[in-house]
C-alpha positions in Angstrom: -29.2 12.6 -8.9 -27.5 13.8 -12.2 -25.0 11.6 -14.2 -22.2 12.1 -16.5 -23.6 12.1 -20.1 -21.3 10.9 -23.2 -22.5 8.9 -26.2 -19.9 6.2 -25.5 -20.7 6.0 -21.8 -23.8 3.8 -20.4 -26.4 6.4 -19.4 -27.3 6.9 -15.6 -24.3 5.0 -14.4 -21.6 7.5 -13.3 -22.6 9.9 -10.9 -22.0 13.6 -12.0 -19.8 15.3 -9.6 -18.6 18.9 -10.4 -14.9 18.4 -9.3 -14.5 15.3 -11.4 -15.9 16.9 -14.5 -13.3 20.0 -13.7 -10.3 17.7 -13.2 -11.3 15.4 -16.2 -11.5 18.6 -18.4 -8.1 20.1 -17.3 -6.6 16.5 -17.7 -7.5 16.8 -21.5 -5.2 19.7 -21.9 -1.8 18.4 -20.9 0.2 15.6 -19.2 -1.3 15.4 -15.7 -0.6 13.9 -12.2 -3.9 13.7 -10.6 -3.7 13.5 -6.6 -7.1 12.3 -5.1 -7.7 10.5 -2.2 -8.9 7.0 -2.3 -13.0 6.9 -2.6 -13.2 10.0 -4.5 -13.5 8.6 -7.9 -10.2 8.6 -9.5 -11.4 5.9 -12.0 -14.5 8.0 -12.9 -12.2 10.7 -14.0 -10.2 8.2 -16.1 -13.3 7.1 -17.7 -14.3 10.6 -18.5 -11.0 11.3 -20.2 -10.9 8.1 -21.9 -14.3 8.6 -23.4 -12.9 12.0 -24.9 -9.8 10.4 -26.3 -11.3 7.4 -28.2 -11.9 8.7 -31.8 -11.3 6.8 -35.1 -8.4 4.5 -34.9 -7.1 5.9 -31.6 -6.6 3.7 -28.5 -6.4 4.4 -24.9 -4.1 2.3 -22.6 -4.4 2.0 -18.8 -1.8 0.2 -16.6 -2.2 -0.9 -12.9 0.4 -2.6 -11.0 -1.3 -5.9 -10.3 -3.5 -8.5 -12.0 -6.4 -8.2 -9.5 -6.5 -4.4 -10.1 -6.4 -4.9 -13.9 -9.3 -7.3 -13.6 -11.1 -4.7 -11.4 -10.7 -2.1 -14.2 -11.5 -4.4 -16.9 -14.9 -5.1 -15.3 -15.5 -1.3 -14.5 -14.7 0.0 -18.0 -16.6 -2.9 -19.8 -19.6 -2.0 -17.9 -19.4 1.8 -18.4 -18.2 1.7 -22.1 -20.7 -0.8 -23.4 -20.0 0.2 -27.2 -16.3 0.1 -26.8 -13.9 -3.0 -27.2 -12.3 -3.2 -23.9 -9.5 -5.9 -23.4 -7.0 -6.9 -20.8 -3.6 -8.1 -21.5 -1.6 -10.3 -19.1 1.5 -12.5 -19.4 -0.7 -15.5 -19.3 -1.9 -14.9 -23.0 0.7 -16.0 -25.8 2.2 -12.9 -27.5 0.2 -13.7 -30.8 -2.8 -13.5 -28.9 -1.9 -10.3 -27.2 -1.2 -8.8 -30.5 -4.6 -9.7 -31.6 -6.4 -8.5 -28.7 -4.1 -5.0 -29.0 -5.4 -4.7 -32.7 -8.9 -5.3 -31.8 -9.2 -3.0 -28.6 -10.0 0.6 -28.3 -9.3 0.4 -24.5 -6.5 -1.7 -23.4 -5.7 -2.7 -19.7 -2.5 -4.3 -18.8 0.0 -4.8 -16.1 3.1 -2.7 -16.6 5.6 -5.6 -17.1 3.4 -7.3 -19.7 3.3 -4.0 -21.7 6.8 -3.5 -21.3 8.0 -6.9 -22.5 5.8 -6.6 -25.4 7.0 -3.2 -26.4 10.6 -4.2 -26.0 9.9 -7.2 -28.2 8.1 -5.1 -30.7 4.9 -7.1 -30.6 3.0 -3.9 -31.0 3.7 -0.2 -30.3 2.1 3.0 -28.9 1.8 5.0 -32.5 -2.2 4.7 -32.3 -2.5 5.1 -28.5 -3.8 8.6 -27.7 -3.8 8.3 -23.9 -1.7 6.3 -21.3 -3.4 6.2 -18.0 -1.0 5.2 -15.1 -2.9 4.0 -12.0 -0.9 4.1 -8.4 1.5 6.5 -10.3 3.5 7.0 -7.1 5.2 3.7 -8.2 6.8 5.5 -11.1 10.3 5.7 -9.5 13.5 4.0 -10.2 13.5 1.0 -12.6 9.8 0.3 -12.3 8.0 -0.4 -15.6 6.1 2.8 -15.5 9.2 4.9 -16.3 10.0 3.0 -19.3 6.4 2.9 -20.7 6.1 6.7 -20.2 9.1 7.4 -22.1 8.2 4.9 -25.0 4.7 6.4 -25.1 5.7 9.9 -25.2 8.2 9.3 -28.1 6.3 7.0 -30.1 2.5 8.1 -29.8 1.2 10.2 -32.6 -1.0 12.2 -30.2 0.4 11.5 -26.6 -1.4 12.5 -23.4 -0.6 11.1 -20.0 -2.8 10.9 -16.9 -1.1 9.5 -13.7 -3.4 8.9 -10.8 -2.5 8.4 -7.2 -4.0 8.8 -3.6 -0.7 10.2 -2.4 2.5 10.9 -4.3 4.5 10.9 -1.0 5.9 13.7 1.3 9.4 13.7 -0.3 9.9 16.3 -2.5 12.6 14.7 -4.5 10.4 11.7 -4.9 7.4 13.8 -6.2 9.7 15.6 -8.8 11.0 12.3 -9.8 7.6 11.0 -10.4 6.8 14.3 -12.5 10.0 13.7 -14.6 9.4 10.1 -15.2 6.0 10.7 -16.5 6.6 13.9 -18.3 4.0 15.6 -16.1 3.4 19.3 -16.9 0.7 19.9 -14.2 -0.5 18.8 -11.0 -4.1 18.6 -10.0 -5.4 17.7 -6.7 -8.3 17.6 -4.2 -8.8 16.4 -0.7 -11.7 15.9 1.4 -11.7 19.6 2.7 -11.7 21.0 -1.0 -14.8 23.3 -1.4 -16.0 21.6 -4.4 -15.4 18.0 -2.9 -17.1 18.6 0.4 -20.6 18.2 -0.7 -19.9 14.6 -1.7 -18.0 13.2 1.5 -19.1 12.1 4.8 -17.6 12.9 8.1 -14.7 10.7 9.5 -14.3 10.3 13.0 -10.7 9.5 14.2 -10.3 8.0 17.5 -6.8 7.1 18.8 -6.9 4.8 21.6 -3.4 4.9 23.8 -2.5 1.8 25.7 0.1 1.0 28.1 2.8 -1.6 27.3 2.8 -4.6 29.9 6.3 -5.1 31.9 7.0 -8.3 30.4 7.0 -6.8 26.8 9.0 -3.8 28.0 11.5 -6.2 29.5 11.6 -8.0 26.0 12.0 -4.8 24.3 15.0 -3.8 26.4 16.8 -7.0 26.2 16.6 -6.8 22.4 18.0 -3.3 22.6 20.8 -4.2 25.0 21.9 -7.0 22.4 21.5 -4.3 19.6 23.7 -1.7 21.5 26.5 -4.6 21.7 26.4 -5.0 17.7 26.3 -1.2 17.5 29.8 -1.2 19.4 31.1 -3.6 16.9 29.8 -1.5 13.9 31.7 1.6 15.6 34.8 -0.4 16.0 35.1 -0.6 12.1 35.1 3.1 12.0 31.5 3.7 10.9 29.5 6.2 12.9 26.3 4.9 14.2 23.7 5.9 16.9 22.8 3.6 19.9 19.2 3.3 18.4 20.3 2.7 14.9 17.7 4.0 12.5 16.5 2.5 9.2 18.3 5.1 7.5 21.6 4.1 9.3 20.9 0.5 8.6 20.7 1.1 4.9 23.8 3.0 5.0 25.6 0.2 6.8 24.3 -2.2 4.1 25.6 0.0 1.3 28.9 0.2 3.0 29.1 -3.6 3.5 28.4 -4.2 -0.1 31.0 -1.8 -1.2 33.5 -3.3 1.0 32.8 -6.6 -0.3 33.1 -5.5 -3.7 36.6 -4.5 -2.9 37.5 -7.8 -1.2 37.8 -6.1 2.2 36.9 -8.7 4.9 35.2 -5.8 7.1 32.4 -5.9 4.6 31.5 -9.5 5.4 31.5 -8.5 9.3 29.4 -5.5 8.5 26.8 -7.6 6.5 26.7 -10.2 9.2 25.8 -7.5 12.1 23.4 -5.8 9.6 21.3 -9.0 9.3 21.2 -9.4 13.1 20.3 -5.8 13.5 17.4 -6.0 11.1 15.9 -9.1 12.9 16.4 -7.7 16.3 14.8 -4.3 15.2 12.0 -6.5 14.0 11.7 -8.3 17.2 11.3 -5.0 19.1 8.5 -4.0 16.7 6.6 -7.2 17.2 7.2 -6.9 21.0 5.8 -3.4 21.3 3.1 -3.4 18.7 1.9 -7.0 18.3 2.3 -8.9 21.7 3.7 -11.9 23.3 2.5 -14.8 21.3 3.6 -13.2 18.0 6.9 -12.4 19.4 7.3 -16.1 20.6 6.4 -17.1 16.9 8.8 -14.9 15.7 11.6 -16.2 17.9 10.6 -19.8 17.1 11.4 -18.9 13.4 14.8 -17.6 14.3 15.4 -20.7 16.3 14.6 -22.9 13.2 15.5 -20.9 10.0 19.0 -22.1 10.1 20.5 -18.8 9.3 23.9 -17.5 11.1 22.4 -14.4 12.2 19.5 -16.0 13.8 21.6 -18.6 15.5 23.9 -15.7 16.9 20.8 -14.0 18.1 19.2 -16.9 19.9 22.5 -18.1 21.3 22.5 -14.8 23.3 22.1 -15.7 27.1 19.8 -12.8 27.8 17.7 -13.6 24.8 17.5 -17.3 26.0 16.4 -16.2 29.5 13.7 -13.9 27.9 12.6 -16.7 25.5 12.0 -19.0 28.5 10.2 -16.3 30.8 7.9 -15.5 27.9 7.2 -19.1 27.2 6.4 -19.8 30.9 4.0 -16.8 31.4 0.9 -18.4 32.7 -1.5 -15.5 31.8 -0.9 -16.1 28.2 -1.3 -13.0 25.9 -1.3 -9.6 27.7 -0.8 -7.0 24.9 -3.6 -4.6 25.6 -4.5 -4.5 21.9 -5.4 -8.1 21.7 -7.4 -7.8 24.9 -9.2 -4.6 23.9 -10.0 -5.4 20.1 -12.9 -7.9 20.7 -14.7 -5.6 22.8 -14.3 -2.7 20.5 -15.7 -5.0 17.4 -18.6 -6.5 19.4 -19.7 -2.9 20.7 -19.8 -1.8 17.2 -21.8 -4.7 15.9 -24.2 -4.4 19.0 -24.9 -0.8 18.3 -24.9 -1.2 14.6 -25.8 -4.7 13.5 -25.2 -4.1 9.8 -21.7 -2.8 10.2 -18.9 -3.6 8.0 -15.4 -3.4 9.8 -12.0 -3.4 8.3 -9.0 -4.2 10.3 -5.4 -3.4 9.1 -2.7 -5.4 10.5 0.9 -4.9 8.9 1.9 -8.7 9.5 0.1 -11.8 8.1 1.0 -13.6 11.4 -0.8 -10.8 13.2 -3.7 -10.9 10.8 -4.2 -14.6 11.5 -3.7 -14.2 15.2 -6.4 -11.5 15.3 -8.9 -13.7 13.3 -8.4 -16.6 15.8 -8.9 -14.1 18.7 -12.3 -12.8 17.1 -13.6 -16.1 16.2 -13.0 -17.4 19.6 -15.4 -14.5 20.6 -18.1 -15.6 18.2 -17.3 -13.1 15.7 -17.4 -14.1 11.9 -14.4 -12.7 10.2 -11.9 -13.6 7.5 -8.3 -12.7 6.7 -7.3 -11.1 3.3 -3.7 -11.2 2.2 -1.5 -10.8 -0.8 -0.6 -13.2 -3.5 3.3 -13.6 -3.0 4.6 -16.4 -0.8 6.3 -15.5 2.4 8.9 -18.3 3.3 6.9 -21.3 3.8 3.6 -19.5 3.8 1.7 -19.5 0.6 -0.1 -16.4 -0.7 -3.8 -15.9 -1.2 -4.6 -16.7 -5.2 -6.4 -14.2 -7.0 -9.6 -16.3 -7.1 -9.7 -16.7 -3.3 -9.1 -12.9 -2.9 -12.2 -12.2 -5.2 -14.0 -14.7 -3.3 -13.3 -13.2 0.2 -14.2 -9.7 -0.9 -17.4 -11.0 -2.4 -18.4 -12.6 0.7 -17.5 -9.6 2.7 -19.7 -7.5 0.4 -22.6 -10.0 0.6 -22.3 -9.8 4.4 -21.4 -13.5 5.1 -19.2 -12.0 7.6 -18.8 -8.2 8.8 -15.2 -8.3 9.9 -12.3 -8.3 7.3 -8.6 -8.4 8.4 -6.4 -7.2 5.9 -2.6 -6.8 5.2 -1.4 -3.8 3.3 -3.0 -5.4 0.0 -6.3 -3.8 1.1 -4.8 -0.4 1.2 -4.0 0.1 -2.5 -6.6 -0.1 -5.5 -8.6 -3.1 -4.8 -12.5 -2.7 -4.9 -13.0 -3.5 -1.2 -16.5 -2.3 -0.2 -16.7 0.9 1.9 -16.9 0.1 5.4 -18.4 1.7 8.7 -15.4 1.3 10.7 -11.7 1.1 10.0 -9.4 -0.3 12.9 -5.5 0.3 12.6 -4.0 -2.4 14.7 -0.9 -0.4 14.5 -0.2 3.1 12.9 2.1 3.1 9.7 4.9 5.5 9.0 4.1 5.9 5.5 1.7 8.8 4.8 0.8 7.2 1.3 -0.4 4.0 3.3 -2.3 6.0 6.2 -4.2 7.9 3.3 -5.1 5.0 1.6 -6.4 3.2 4.7 -8.5 6.3 5.6 -10.1 6.0 2.1 -11.6 2.8 2.8 -14.4 4.3 5.0 -16.9 7.3 4.8 -17.7 6.8 1.1 -21.4 6.7 1.4 -22.1 7.5 5.0 -20.2 8.7 8.1 -17.2 6.5 8.9 -15.0 6.0 12.0 -11.4 5.2 12.2 -9.8 3.8 15.4 -6.0 3.6 15.8 -4.6 1.2 18.5 -1.5 2.7 19.6 0.9 1.3 22.4 2.4 4.4 24.3 6.1 5.2 24.5 6.7 2.6 21.6 7.3 2.3 17.9 3.6 2.9 17.5 3.9 6.6 18.5 7.0 7.2 16.3 5.1 5.7 13.3 2.0 7.8 13.9 4.3 11.1 14.3 6.3 10.3 11.0 3.1 9.8 9.0 1.4 12.8 10.3 4.6 15.0 9.7 4.9 13.4 6.1 1.3 14.0 5.3 1.4 17.7 6.3 4.7 18.2 4.4 3.0 16.4 1.1 0.0 18.5 1.3 2.2 21.8 1.6 4.2 20.4 -1.4 1.3 19.7 -3.6 -0.3 23.1 -3.0 3.3 24.4 -4.3 3.4 22.2 -7.2 -0.1 23.1 -8.5 1.1 26.4 -9.5 4.2 25.4 -11.4 4.5 24.3 -14.8 7.2 21.8 -15.9 9.2 22.0 -19.1 8.8 18.7 -21.1 
């Protein structure tokens, strides 16, 4: 095996891959947006570029959106750049200490919010920084801190170079162009697993889509909520606003914007629209839970609406048809009947019986579902753990950074072989490569779908299993993500031949 060789990089630690060398060399020439699927080594490319840009008094700065991701980068760069001063800056350090760390460091790793605050408060500046690496660059939209940092760096640095990295910039051309503009990007470089120079380094990924029938009680639940939604749609139309009977998320966003506008004008119709919008959002979510999660998660969600005290929840739960539905679901003697719940344990057990050393990662969009899946698997004697984000959800506390690291390490060490993760496991974090990915439900975001796939097939052949309930939002989400991904790939191909004026 050949390794990347540079006098600052620890010998025999970074595998030499031709496409990474090519991309790093091109990234040294101009501001670059690097698009590379998870698992193909964006961080290794960043290392190669950083090693070339550290000379004399020049510094390199890497920003990543979360503290755990910054910690991960700090460990990686400290290991591979042993003769270089690598420091991590977070808001937990006092400003004076951050200034000391900044002055002493050659490589600075920080969350964008911390860096933005310090730059605005003139704790330090970018004059000596020769490279700004922006991880998860698809976040560089709107008022996110990446936009400010890129502007400040480009205008302040004595020798600026920007490298934005992402597994997917998204399928919307306007958003991609927005990222390029926000980060002063003049060239786009990309590879995927089908690229000729990448193929020798990737392993086959088998994708199985398991289509399941929705049981009648859950069909009925979906129909009941849709019926109440139709009633609320009539109320919206009575205000003069056009709205389809299915009321898409795009329409809901438009209704919310109109309500905000009217409230600002002291128009009472705005409050009426806001109230109906709140109800529609909750009922759309109830349909999603019914169709893609199951009876017990739906009952739990309805219990939350019964107790949260909000006017929208009270109005929904006061509907006679919904009261009847709640009683019917509660009285079902067979308990959970969603086919995903019934099939999942058998899928996991079959994989572990055939390949006892397997690591399996299950993605579930909701924390409640993740905990529910863990209970079901543990009941079957399967060792597993749940992995969630740090933020609180209502009364539920998030998982601390220390706990996150502990769970990942236990998974890596083989204490359990099944990890059930919410979206936190999709982006950036160093979760060990797995043999099987199980998507409990498809996601409509092409960015998330690509990130999920990148969690398997890194060192050996991988398998992806998607559980899809027929004729439900599952199929809609799958269709949308596939269409967006196709559009994104075509867009990236077109962008690579373009040069931006900066």
